C-alpha positions as CSV (number, residue, x, y, z in Angstrom):
1,M,8.5,33.3,1.4
2,K,5.2,32.8,0.0
3,I,5.4,29.6,-2.5
4,K,2.7,28.7,-5.2
5,T,2.7,25.1,-6.7
6,I,0.8,24.5,-9.9
7,T,0.3,20.7,-10.9
8,C,-2.7,18.1,-11.9
9,H,-3.3,17.8,-8.2
10,N,-7.2,16.7,-8.3
11,V,-7.5,14.4,-11.1
12,Y,-8.7,11.0,-9.2
13,N,-5.4,9.6,-9.5
14,F,-3.2,8.2,-6.8
15,G,0.1,9.3,-8.2
16,A,-1.1,12.8,-9.0
17,S,-2.5,13.7,-5.4
18,L,0.4,12.3,-3.8
19,Q,3.3,13.9,-5.8
20,A,1.3,17.3,-5.3
21,Y,1.5,16.8,-1.3
22,A,5.2,15.7,-1.7
23,L,6.4,18.9,-2.9
24,M,3.8,21.2,-0.9
25,T,4.9,18.9,2.3
26,Y,8.8,19.2,1.5
27,L,8.6,22.9,0.8
28,T,6.6,23.8,4.0
29,S,9.3,21.8,6.1
30,Q,11.7,24.4,4.6
31,G,9.8,27.3,6.4
32,H,7.7,28.6,3.6
33,Q,4.3,29.2,3.3
34,V,3.1,26.8,0.2
35,E,-0.3,26.4,-1.5
36,I,-1.1,24.5,-4.7
37,I,-2.8,26.6,-6.9
38,D,-6.4,25.0,-7.3
39,Y,-6.5,25.2,-11.5
40,M,-9.6,23.4,-13.0
41,P,-10.1,24.4,-16.5
42,D,-12.4,23.1,-18.8
43,Y,-10.4,20.2,-20.3
44,I,-10.0,18.8,-17.2
45,R,-13.1,19.0,-15.6
46,K,-14.8,17.7,-18.7
47,N,-12.5,14.8,-18.4
48,L,-13.8,13.9,-15.0
49,S,-17.7,14.2,-15.8
50,L,-19.9,11.4,-15.6
51,W,-20.3,11.3,-19.0
52,A,-16.9,11.7,-20.5
53,I,-15.9,10.2,-23.3
54,G,-13.0,9.9,-25.9
55,P,-12.7,9.9,-29.1
56,K,-12.2,6.2,-29.7
57,W,-15.6,5.6,-28.2
58,N,-17.4,8.6,-29.9
59,R,-17.2,7.5,-33.7
60,N,-20.8,6.9,-33.8
61,I,-24.3,6.2,-32.0
62,F,-24.0,2.7,-31.4
63,I,-20.6,2.6,-30.5
64,K,-21.0,5.6,-28.0
65,C,-24.1,3.7,-26.4
66,A,-22.3,0.7,-25.9
67,F,-19.6,2.5,-24.1
68,Y,-22.0,4.4,-21.7
69,C,-24.0,1.4,-21.0
70,Y,-20.7,-0.2,-19.6
71,V,-18.9,2.5,-18.3
72,I,-21.7,4.4,-16.4
73,P,-22.8,1.8,-13.8
74,I,-19.0,1.6,-13.1
75,R,-18.3,5.4,-13.0
76,I,-21.5,5.3,-10.3
77,M,-19.9,2.6,-8.4
78,Q,-16.5,5.1,-8.5
79,S,-17.8,7.6,-6.9
80,K,-17.2,6.4,-3.6
81,S,-13.7,6.2,-4.1
82,R,-13.7,9.9,-5.5
83,K,-14.9,10.8,-1.9
84,K,-12.3,9.4,-0.2
85,F,-9.5,11.2,-3.0
86,D,-12.1,14.5,-2.1
87,E,-11.4,13.9,1.8
88,Y,-8.1,13.6,1.4
89,T,-7.8,16.7,-0.9
90,R,-9.6,18.7,2.0
91,K,-7.7,17.3,4.5
92,Y,-4.0,17.1,3.4
93,L,-3.8,19.9,0.5
94,H,-3.3,23.6,0.8
95,L,-5.2,25.2,-2.0
96,T,-5.8,28.6,-3.3
97,Q,-9.3,29.9,-4.5
98,R,-10.3,27.9,-8.0
99,Y,-9.4,29.0,-11.1
100,N,-11.5,27.8,-13.9
101,S,-9.3,29.1,-17.4
102,F,-5.4,30.4,-18.1
103,Q,-7.1,33.8,-18.7
104,E,-8.5,33.8,-14.8
105,L,-4.9,33.1,-13.5
106,L,-3.5,35.8,-16.0
107,N,-5.9,38.5,-15.0
108,N,-5.4,37.7,-10.5
109,P,-2.4,35.3,-10.3
110,P,-2.1,34.3,-6.5
111,E,0.7,35.8,-5.0
112,A,3.9,34.2,-4.4
113,D,7.5,35.1,-4.5
114,I,8.4,31.7,-6.0
115,Y,6.1,29.7,-8.5
116,F,7.0,25.5,-8.9
117,C,5.3,23.9,-12.0
118,G,5.4,20.5,-11.4
119,S,5.7,17.3,-11.2
120,D,4.0,14.7,-12.9
121,Q,2.7,14.8,-16.6
122,I,2.4,18.8,-17.2
123,W,4.5,19.1,-20.2
124,N,3.4,15.7,-21.9
125,T,1.7,17.2,-25.0
126,Q,-0.1,14.3,-25.9
127,I,-3.0,15.6,-23.5
128,K,-3.8,19.2,-23.3
129,N,-2.2,20.3,-20.1
130,G,1.1,19.6,-22.2
131,L,-0.1,22.8,-24.2
132,D,-1.5,25.4,-21.8
133,P,1.0,28.0,-20.9
134,A,-0.8,27.6,-17.2
135,F,1.8,24.9,-16.5
136,Y,4.6,26.2,-17.5
137,C,4.1,29.5,-14.9
138,D,3.3,31.7,-17.8
139,F,0.8,33.5,-15.5
140,A,3.3,34.6,-13.0
141,P,4.4,37.9,-12.3
142,M,8.0,38.5,-14.0
143,K,9.2,39.9,-10.6
144,A,8.8,36.2,-9.0
145,T,10.8,33.0,-9.3
146,H,9.3,30.7,-11.9
147,A,10.8,27.1,-11.8
148,S,9.6,23.7,-12.7
149,Y,10.1,20.7,-10.5
150,A,10.5,17.3,-11.6
151,A,8.2,18.2,-14.9
152,S,7.9,15.2,-17.1
153,F,7.0,15.0,-20.8
154,S,6.1,11.6,-20.6
155,I,7.2,10.8,-24.1
156,S,10.4,10.3,-25.7
157,Q,10.2,13.0,-28.2
158,I,8.0,16.2,-28.4
159,P,6.1,16.2,-32.0
160,K,7.4,18.4,-34.4
161,E,4.2,20.6,-34.5
162,H,4.4,21.2,-30.3
163,E,8.2,21.9,-30.5
164,S,8.1,25.8,-31.2
165,F,5.7,25.9,-28.6
166,V,7.0,23.8,-25.8
167,K,10.7,25.7,-26.4
168,S,9.4,29.2,-26.1
169,Q,7.2,28.2,-23.0
170,I,10.4,26.5,-21.1
171,N,12.9,29.1,-22.0
172,K,11.0,32.0,-19.9
173,L,11.3,29.7,-16.9
174,N,14.4,30.7,-14.5
175,Y,15.3,27.2,-13.4
176,I,14.1,23.9,-15.4
177,S,14.1,20.5,-13.8
178,V,13.1,17.4,-15.2
179,R,11.9,13.9,-13.7
180,E,13.4,11.7,-16.4
181,N,17.1,11.4,-18.0
182,S,14.9,11.2,-21.3
183,G,13.6,14.8,-20.2
184,L,17.0,16.3,-20.5
185,K,17.3,14.9,-23.7
186,I,14.5,16.5,-24.9
187,L,15.4,19.8,-23.7
188,Y,19.0,19.3,-25.5
189,N,17.1,18.6,-28.6
190,L,15.1,21.8,-28.2
191,G,18.4,23.7,-27.5
192,I,17.8,24.2,-23.9
193,K,20.9,23.3,-22.1
194,K,20.3,24.2,-18.3
195,G,18.1,21.2,-17.1
196,V,18.6,19.5,-14.1
197,H,17.7,15.8,-13.5
198,V,15.9,15.4,-10.1
199,V,13.6,13.0,-8.6
200,D,9.6,12.6,-8.2
201,P,8.7,14.7,-5.6
202,V,7.4,11.2,-3.6
203,F,11.2,10.8,-3.0
204,L,11.5,14.1,-1.2
205,L,9.7,12.3,2.2
206,S,10.9,9.3,3.7
207,S,9.0,6.0,4.3
208,N,8.1,7.1,8.0
209,Q,6.7,10.1,6.5
210,W,4.5,8.1,4.3
211,M,3.6,5.8,6.7
212,Q,1.9,8.5,9.0
213,L,-0.3,9.0,6.0
214,A,-1.0,5.7,5.3
215,T,-3.9,3.4,6.1
216,L,-3.3,-0.2,6.8
217,P,-5.3,-2.6,5.0
218,I,-6.8,-5.9,6.5
219,Y,-4.6,-8.3,4.3
220,N,-1.4,-9.9,5.3
221,N,1.0,-12.1,3.0
222,Y,-0.4,-10.9,-0.4
223,I,0.7,-10.0,-4.0
224,L,-0.4,-6.5,-4.8
225,V,-1.6,-5.7,-8.9
226,Y,-2.1,-2.1,-9.9
227,D,-2.8,-2.3,-13.5
228,Q,-3.4,1.0,-15.3
229,E,-5.1,-0.7,-18.2
230,N,-6.3,-4.5,-19.0
231,N,-3.1,-5.9,-19.5
232,A,-3.2,-9.9,-20.2
233,T,0.7,-9.8,-19.0
234,I,0.1,-9.0,-15.1
235,K,-2.6,-11.2,-14.9
236,K,-0.4,-13.9,-16.5
237,I,2.6,-13.0,-14.0
238,A,0.1,-12.4,-11.1
239,L,-1.5,-15.7,-11.3
240,Y,2.0,-17.2,-11.7
241,L,3.4,-15.7,-8.5
242,S,0.5,-16.3,-6.6
243,K,0.5,-20.4,-7.7
244,K,4.2,-20.2,-6.9
245,S,4.3,-18.5,-3.5
246,G,0.7,-19.6,-2.2
247,K,0.0,-16.0,-1.8
248,K,-3.2,-14.4,-2.4
249,I,-3.7,-11.5,-5.0
250,V,-5.1,-8.5,-4.0
251,A,-5.9,-6.1,-7.1
252,F,-6.9,-2.2,-7.6
253,K,-10.3,-2.5,-9.3
254,D,-11.2,0.3,-11.9
255,L,-12.9,0.2,-15.5
256,Y,-11.8,-3.3,-15.5
257,P,-12.8,-6.0,-13.4
258,R,-10.0,-8.1,-11.8
259,T,-11.7,-11.5,-11.6
260,Y,-8.7,-13.5,-11.0
261,A,-7.8,-11.6,-7.9
262,D,-8.8,-13.3,-4.6
263,Y,-9.5,-9.6,-3.5
264,Q,-10.5,-6.3,-5.5
265,E,-10.2,-2.8,-3.9
266,R,-12.6,-1.0,-5.2
267,Y,-12.7,2.2,-3.0
268,A,-9.3,2.8,-2.5
269,G,-8.4,6.4,-1.8
270,P,-4.5,7.6,-1.6
271,T,-4.1,6.8,1.9
272,E,-4.9,3.5,1.0
273,F,-2.9,3.2,-1.8
274,I,0.2,4.0,0.4
275,G,-0.7,1.1,2.8
276,L,-1.6,-1.4,0.5
277,I,2.2,-0.8,-1.1
278,A,3.7,-0.7,2.3
279,K,2.2,-4.0,3.5
280,A,2.4,-6.2,0.0
281,D,5.2,-8.8,-0.3
282,I,5.4,-8.5,-4.0
283,V,3.9,-5.2,-6.1
284,I,3.2,-6.1,-9.6
285,T,2.6,-2.8,-11.6
286,N,2.9,-0.7,-14.8
287,S,2.7,2.5,-12.8
288,F,4.8,4.9,-12.4
289,H,4.0,6.2,-8.7
290,C,3.6,2.7,-7.7
291,S,6.7,1.6,-8.7
292,A,8.3,4.6,-7.0
293,F,6.1,4.1,-3.7
294,S,7.4,0.2,-3.9
295,I,11.0,1.6,-3.8
296,I,10.4,3.9,-1.1
297,M,8.8,1.3,1.0
298,N,11.7,-0.9,0.1
299,R,9.1,-3.9,-1.6
300,Q,9.6,-6.6,-4.2
301,F,8.0,-5.5,-7.5
302,Y,8.0,-5.9,-10.8
303,V,7.0,-3.5,-13.9
304,I,5.1,-4.6,-16.9
305,P,5.6,-2.4,-20.1
306,R,2.1,-0.7,-21.1
307,T,0.6,-1.4,-24.5
308,H,1.4,2.1,-25.7
309,Q,5.0,2.1,-25.6
310,K,5.6,6.3,-25.6
311,V,4.6,6.1,-22.2
312,N,7.1,3.2,-20.6
313,S,10.1,5.6,-20.6
314,R,9.8,7.4,-17.4
315,M,9.4,3.7,-15.6
316,E,12.6,2.2,-17.6
317,N,14.2,5.9,-16.6
318,L,13.6,5.0,-13.2
319,L,14.6,1.5,-13.1
320,S,17.8,2.2,-14.8
321,S,18.8,5.1,-12.9
322,L,19.0,2.7,-9.5
323,E,20.2,-0.1,-11.6
324,I,17.1,-2.2,-11.3
325,R,16.5,-2.5,-14.9
326,N,15.5,-6.1,-14.6
327,R,12.4,-5.5,-12.8
328,F,11.3,-4.2,-16.1
329,I,9.0,-7.5,-16.9
330,T,7.9,-8.8,-20.3
331,S,7.5,-12.8,-20.1
332,I,7.4,-15.3,-17.3
333,E,11.3,-16.2,-18.2
334,D,11.8,-12.4,-17.2
335,I,10.8,-13.2,-13.8
336,N,12.6,-16.6,-13.5
337,N,15.9,-14.7,-14.5
338,A,15.4,-11.7,-12.2
339,T,17.3,-11.4,-9.0
340,E,15.9,-10.0,-5.6
341,I,16.3,-6.5,-5.2
342,D,18.7,-5.8,-2.9
343,Y,18.1,-2.3,-1.6
344,N,21.6,-2.0,0.5
345,K,22.5,-1.4,-3.2
346,V,19.3,0.7,-4.4
347,T,18.8,3.3,-1.3
348,P,22.5,4.9,-1.4
349,L,21.7,5.6,-5.4
350,I,18.2,7.1,-4.4
351,E,19.8,9.0,-1.5
352,S,22.2,10.5,-3.9
353,M,19.5,11.4,-6.3
354,K,17.4,13.3,-3.4
355,E,20.6,15.3,-2.4
356,Q,20.6,16.6,-5.9
357,S,17.0,17.5,-6.0
358,Y,17.3,18.9,-2.4
359,K,20.1,21.3,-3.6
360,Y,18.2,22.4,-6.8
361,I,15.1,23.4,-4.6
362,S,17.4,25.3,-2.6
363,N,19.4,27.0,-5.2
364,V,15.7,27.8,-6.6
365,L,14.7,29.3,-2.8
366,A,17.8,31.3,-2.5
367,S,16.9,33.4,-5.7
368,Q,14.5,35.3,-3.8
369,S,16.1,35.0,-0.2
370,N,19.3,36.7,-1.8
371,S,17.0,39.5,-3.9
């Protein structure tokens, strides 16, 4: 069968790139022709521009100039990292032709028997893709099967003003699955009761499969830091664990310099991301996908909540479902009270969740096999 998936696959984000690959690869392994729809509307392209600026920094000319003076040199430096993402996309992601708008998709949808929307934050209404009908498969022909896979709202509640749109879009799907238990609660509150909880696509592949993709680092015996904001708690905990263990700190560098780290990874792409996690002794992060790969690679890790509490639900859901909620850390005291992760207990839980996810996908595939 022909299958098309739609997700945010090309936004220079480790998790987005890797989850797109994972779903594509798993579906391909089931004997199907799979492509990712290369959907790049204006709001995504503009956000990736060298001159992109958020409303917080666009209030007046002085703040705007200060922002650009700081961020433009960093973005120019990041272009080397972006080249690694582009190389990864060319090498590993099977894409359709480019679509620049929902109208283009609607006028000439790529042919498929089944369309999957997901995974990741495609239904997050705090960003524009959550309000884009494309990410609910609303462009796909009616004769095809429309399904979500591990779609995430990212937040714990849909704003009232968006409830009607989200409900009407999701109700058009033939099969519905979400990545978090909190997503099931959102569906229930919207009056939608046919949703299924599944794992993020990265869990569909084994650690061995991911290691075939990984680029291993030159470092050994290190603490890895992946901080998606300039989080003071992460810095404090990293320095504490480094002093306690004698291990060096390796940190991903983005907009904020990690001057406290012994080594800063400036130009990592998705394959380096996997390798750095796989070889780390300890991982400290506020990233969902860094947490997910730490679990896949059986790493000891700590998750630090982000400043914006609404986006923490997806990480809390993951840890709670695997009965390792004590890895959600807010202080040094929490670390001292946390027991080591016993993967002999965690692995059966994740395997059970994976089986439910495989079953869901099989049911979606059977909808066309039996037609």
